[in-house]
Each structure stands twice: as C-alpha cells, then as structure tokens.
Phi, psi and omega in degrees: 000142183293143177250121181286161180294142180299149183294328178204166181295138182283115175243022187274090184271166178297324178298315178299322180298313183294331177273000181057041177265135185282160174296329179301324181296338179266006175098007179260155176234153177259219182290337181178154180294138178271113181305328182298330183289344182258002183289132178299336182291348181293343180052040176087000179261112181257141180288144175292144178240123183292142178298138181269118174228093185299133175240127180268118181249111185252128178216131179055033180077003179255133183250126170254142176254118181250106183286348186236021180302328183296343181292355179278005181271087187301327184268000181283121180303327179293324177295314179299318179298319179296315179297320178293326177295319176298318177299319178296319178296316179299314179298321181295316182286340178258003185299325182289351179260009185301320178295319178295318178300317180296319178297315180294319178302313181294323176299308183299311181294324184291342178273346189258129178293110185286324174260109190215167185220132175286164177288123181298144179240129181277127173227106183065234183274359189238153168255118183257144179200171172231155179217161177237156181232147176306131176083001179237133190279338192241158183285159173244119180266131186214176179204165173225140183270124170079324186205150177288350176273354181287168178292146178282141172239114177281121180261333178203110173262111186286337186300308179293330179294329183280348182299134180087359180247134174290331176227139176205134176219137180207147177209147184255162166219136189247142178296158185299327179278356176080007186268329184240144176232132169253142173225147181251135181231142179233125182251008181233340183090011181262004176064031168251119192250155167251130180260132176234160187229138181232139172274112184285341177288320184255342185082001183284137172265127178289154188286338187287146174229119183265110185269158171073021182275166180269345186100345177278120183206152181206142179272139170285168184277005169276353177062024177224349185245129180245127173261142180209165179246150176248154177260149166295128186295338180269300184277345184065017176289132176281112191224352181234141175244125182244157174245126181239133175262127184303130180095348182273162176288125179304337178295340180263005180299148186263127173283115182259341177201140173228129178266110185270343178282116186290354177269357181244149169236158188236154176207170179226145180212180177233141179294160181301327179291346183070009183273339185227139165269142183229121171265126180242134170248125188233151184217164181306324187240012183200154175225153172217137185230150173228144184228157183210142173305119186293343177273356182234065190297341180266008178282182180263135177287143180255132177292126180286312181196135179299144179296145180217126181304130180095347180262109176256130180202156177209144185227160171227176187233140173206127178064235182262009188229152162264138177251128192237122168274122190215152173252021182299148175060044174078014179280074187304320180268010176074152177222170180244125180239170172217156180209148176301146185296339181258006178218086188264355177299150188296337180288354175261356185285144174230150186281132172255310175232116182288165176291141177229131183291337184250006180226126180262122179276107182279320184186182181208160178226131182260135173228167181302319185248353188220155168242129179245132182248134171259119188228165172234133176217130182063023179088354182248152180278155175208156178241127182240130183251128183230120176287141177299326176231099181141202187270187177222159178207165180247136177286130188275136172225140192238010178273156182289338179212122186200175172228123170244128188217150174295136179255205181284118179227069187283344186260135178281319191270068178204153174259008182260122175261130174258129179220162178249152179218141174199162172215183179296339178244349183256118177303157182300132181233153175237129182239149162256129184239120178280110186289341179273318181266346182065029176260141179245146180235122177285118179270323181195139168237130181305129180277133175252111183286154176100013174085034179294137176229112183298339179293345179281357186233147182249131176248133179229155172239115183250169176222114183262129179292132176278153186295336180281355178074001185272331186218166165245136185267121177295144178224125175261132188227142173220144177201166181284137181303140181101353180294136178266133179271070184247013180081000185254039181236134172291146182220134175252119184251119182249148173196169179228283169080038178210161174062013184070017180278122179274130178269111190271148179280077186257165182276148171215120178292333179296329181296338182298334178296335175269313183301320181284353172257017173094009181281152162260138175244131183224144174245122176267117183270070190282163177297146190112335168273192184231022184301324182250029177099178186295327179297328179295324176288311183300330182277007179224030179222172178049237183281002173253010188300327183294341174300325178302315184287316181291327175301317182296315178297319180295322176296316179299315178299321180295316180295325175293312182298328182273005174084010179288330184198190175216162179303330179290345184232015183260128180238145181244148180213135176194158182222150179062241174295333171290338172288326170302315176304314180299315180297321181291317185286331177286336171288323182284311186223067181296338181286348189274347189232139174281321180206154183224134174247118181242108180269133179033057190284136175274090192243345180256067195297311187292311182301316181294315184285351172271344186260101184287352179275349183274138177306141176082349187295302193295321182266021172241009178298331179275000172265314186252332189112158177255110183294356171294340173272129187301316181296318178295318179304311182296319182292315180296320179297329184289343178236350182305117186304319181296318182286338185260009175299134183230163176282089180201175179284137176240156175289171173299138186228132167244121184240131179240155176203171176233133183302328184255021181301127179265349183264305175241115185296140186307330187290340177297303177296326180296316178295318181300314179296317180300316181290319177299317183298326182272349189243322187293158188250004183260177176248019179289161182288140175224106186241134174244126178239112180256124174278107188286349183235024186219175181241218190296325184268009183083194183288161178264161180094145185295312183298323179298318179295319178297319180297318181295321179290321177298322177298314180298313180297323179296321177301314182292311183295324180295326178297327178289331181282336180057037180247350187280150172294151179251000000 
C-alpha cells in the first residue's frame, strides 16, 4: 500500500521522549492541535503527539487513511520512544496522586492474606496444592504423599525462577505416577512457552528444553511420554501437536497432528478416566476431536466425528461410553448425549439430558455413581446432581446474584463433589458436598483481613430495559449498606459482552477500596455473553454486535434514572473485547461518563480482522465477521472505535496496553490514543500506559498487580476530587 509523505520532518528524539516533550514543541503538527496541550493546568507538561505518516488502506474500493499505521513497528526505536513518552506524560499527570496510590496499594495488599494455601486436591497417591509466602511474589507448588499430615514436597518454587526477569509465568503438570513433572515458562508475556522436565524422585532436571510451545501439555499413561502443542511463530495460533519422549532431543519429537485450517486452533487433553488422550481442533462454530488409548502413546489417533460447521461438542469418558455435550440438531442451549466408545457416529448416540429452551447446559462432571450438571437458568448458575440409578436434586443457593461452579474433581470413584461459591459480597469459598447425604463441608473461605463483614454490603439483581424492547438486561449491583439512591454516588460499571463469556458476580477484596469510599459497583450482563443462554450470545455477535454496545448504554442510563449515580459520577471499565465496548460507547455517548478505563482495548477492528498474520484473526471471523466480505466490512467499520473517532468532547480516559500482548496488539490502543489526542475537542485527561515488559494480562507478580490496580483506582478517585492538572 502506498505510504504518503510525512507531514513534517521527524525531530522526535529519545531525549524528547524521556522528557515527555511533544512533537508539537519541536514545531511539528499532527491532525490538529490538541486543546489539552494548551491548557494552563498542564503546568508545563505537554502530551506527546505521534508523528503523522498517512497510510492508505483500500478495501472493496473504499480507502481509509490511517495516520498512525506506522506505530505497528514493534522494533522501531521511534515507536518505543513514543510509547515511553506517553508513559512519561502519564506519570507526570498522575504524579500528584502518588500518595493516594501508595495508600490504595497498602489497602489492597493489606486485605489479602500474603501467606496462604490453596485447597489440596487429591490426584492418585498425592495431595497437590500451591501456597504463597509473605514478601514473595510468586506461588510455590507442592504436594504431600498419602495424607495431609505427611511432609511437604516442593515440586516447583516459581520465585527463584523468576529472578532476573521483568516478567515471569510458570505452571507445572505431573505424570499420573507422580514421578515426572513438566513445567512451562514464559519470560515475556507473549504466551510462548519453553517446557522443561524434572524427575521428582531425584530432583534432577532433564537437559531438554522444548521451545515455542503454547503451554498446553499432557502426560500419557506410560508416564514417560509428554504431548504438547506448538504455536505458529507469526500468528501464535496453536496448530501442531508433538510427542516427546523424556530424555530425547526435542529436535526428534514426533509431529502427531497439524491443523492446517487457519480458522481452527488445536490442543490436547486427557479424559477424567485417564484412559484416553484427546486432540481437539476448535473454531468459533465447530469442533473436531481425535482420541487415543493413553497407555499406547505411539498409536494412531482415531477421529471421533468429522467436523461440521455449526456443530460444537466436547466429550469425556466413563465406563463403556463417551458423554458428549453437543448442540447437534438445533440444541441451541446444548444437550448431553452418550455413545459407545467403539461406535462414535451420531446414529449411535442416545440422550442423557435433553435440550431445554430455558436452561443452558454449561458443562458436566462424571462420577462412579453420579452425574453433575453445571447449568444456567434465569441468568444464574446452578449445580444439579443426578444419580445414575435414583433421583436427582439441585444444590440450593439463596443470594440474588452469585456464582456456583464446579471445582477440581479429578477422581471418578468418589461421592464427594467439590465446588466453588462466591457472590459480590461473599468471598470465594470451596466446599466438599456429599452427594449421597447432601451434606456440605466448607473447606476454605478466602480471608479478608481488616475486619470485613459481608452484612455491611447490599447485593441486588436489577433488570434494565433494552432500547429494542426485546429484552431486559440483568445487572448485578453491590454497595455499602446505608447508601442513598439520590444520584449522588460514584458508580463503576463493568461489562465484557463477547465470545459467549459470562461475567460472573464474584467477590473482590480489592473492590472494597471503592465501595468503602461510597462507590456502587455494577456488572452489566449484556448481550454477547452467555448469561441467559446461547441466544443471548448470538444476539450480541456478528451483525448483532451493536446490541452489546447499546445494552451497556441502556444499563448506564437506567442506573442514572434509578438514582444510583449521575453522569458526573459514572465510570466505565472494560478490557480486551470489553475495551472494544469502551471505545464504542464513548463514541456513542461520551456525555454519559465522567471517566473510562480501557484495558488492552481491541479498538482497530477492521484493520486487525483484515490482517491474517495477527494472532486471533482467522479463527475469530465467526465472532466479528470477515471484512473481506463487503457487508461485514461495512458493518464493522460502522462501529470500529478507531475508525469512528470524531472531533467532539470525550470523557477522561485511561488506556493500558502491553508491548508484548499476544491477544490485542499494543498498537491498537496506541493508535487510538494518538488519534483521540489529535481529534477530540475537550480538555479532559487522556492517558496511555504501556507495560513495556508485559503482555495481555499485565505485569507478573502479586505486588505488580496491586500497583496497577492502585494506579487505576487513583485515576478514578482523583477525577472525583477535581484537583488534578489536565
């Protein structure tokens, strides 16, 4: 594509970047002067302005001009300098909140038990768990043999491994006999892992290092063979499954499966029974699986069922049957079928749980004597227990908004179901539930330090009418008891609304820093999620995507009308695809929000979805549409936040990204901020914070996460004080 001549000579040096001096100060201009840069309140701090290099992007005979396309050059020193300049500007404008940030950090950290232990899970002869220690950022993975009274064996202490790395992530998987452990480590945040192997009997680390892996790995039942997946180095699509023999050179590993369809990604797992290895290739609208006797790792995988567009399914194994959650034959909310292990064609399938129009089947868990179903009805989760021979019952939960979920249940031969429970006011708890006696035992409830009492908080479930008149949008709300609904309360409204991901009303002790300062916290369960079943998802994707955005705006308007808040005190928050939501709603209704926090936002929709070399593009065409199709192109262009930026007032914005983000490339939020800075007509704050050593999930380590959250909360609270420079 032709590149137009730059608007002015580049004088943007590294020194200028570090001093956060704008290109305008050097005599260059961008798309238009930024009024904020001329505000006396800036106290001499001018925002950096990205150099304008117009790029003409032509599709379907339509030309878009992207003045900041060049920011996608990750290795370009000028790009790094610009991002560092934005960081310097952000730090300068937030410098007066350093005491507040420190206060919030200590609050957040002070509520969390620093030395803690997960609930041990029995796998074979061992109880596995992880623990954290005061003053150490990373988990310690450990186990005990036979009894919780046995001596502890540390299998992986992540803390020394992380030393010397700005970012570090690692997690283990242990062979069924407990003798070998593989662990995957990522030192950049881009989710490309190196796999290493340790002999837990001797403590010896084997010499091989398997590079370029996805982190997905599973042991065969010979306890010597490890299967793992590799990523395409460009798109990061997980597309190859390899077989590795412990002690062998990884260069000799055997490729057992390659997924050549760029709209599918692949992974490998083992059934709960441990009898079968399963390779799965998945797409937004289809799945295909192959299985192999896990005790015969060098055998040939058998195709379970040929892929068929629109057929989503996943199976597990028990006894002589595979049990399949499937949407076959119009089962939009899914049903449960079973088939003999040696006859997997659909004409052998028989119904276990039929399709129900008002109940969404999320998942299932198999036991020797019981089947447990995870379901959604009326937007809330529920757990249903069904004896293979006998009656069935539902585990009772009585809060208006909560999450009940299946926890770790690796063993078949038990009558004990482990599940998790939480709500907006109830800390996360883990229970063991005896399915025969119906008695539950609380194993652990997360401790909130500092005297937390859930009775001090009110949880509500609201329903906001959508503008199309077709639905009411559920809203989960929490606030401190005694709050008056007089419109004079700050409110933080969170939502996501994509991929059928349901945003659950769960507890967060960090949120107390807002609630105890008079905030209302609300989750809008907008279309595009799956809270109300599969139709709720379908009505918020592809050519229905704008329902996601209008639902959010309608919820915000409803909360204002009901006296929970006012536009002067309303804040919005979302990340990734939820960051797309943030970008869309500030274009639609910038007047409705005082401030917006957009984490790693997916805002350059059309450009990204046209570029098949970018991770996630090809196998997300059925989520967003493929802009190679004219109708999809026009629809996506009509809401793409970057393309829809206009010369008008926008709310205060905090935008975050990670230089090594593999999900949403850093240049999307960077370009969006650059265009907003040059186009918007207000003097509100516009801050970009780039984590130069992290990826999609932000920095690694507990303290780093607390610091980032304290920064975000300080941004919001400072806006309410109206004391910060603009």
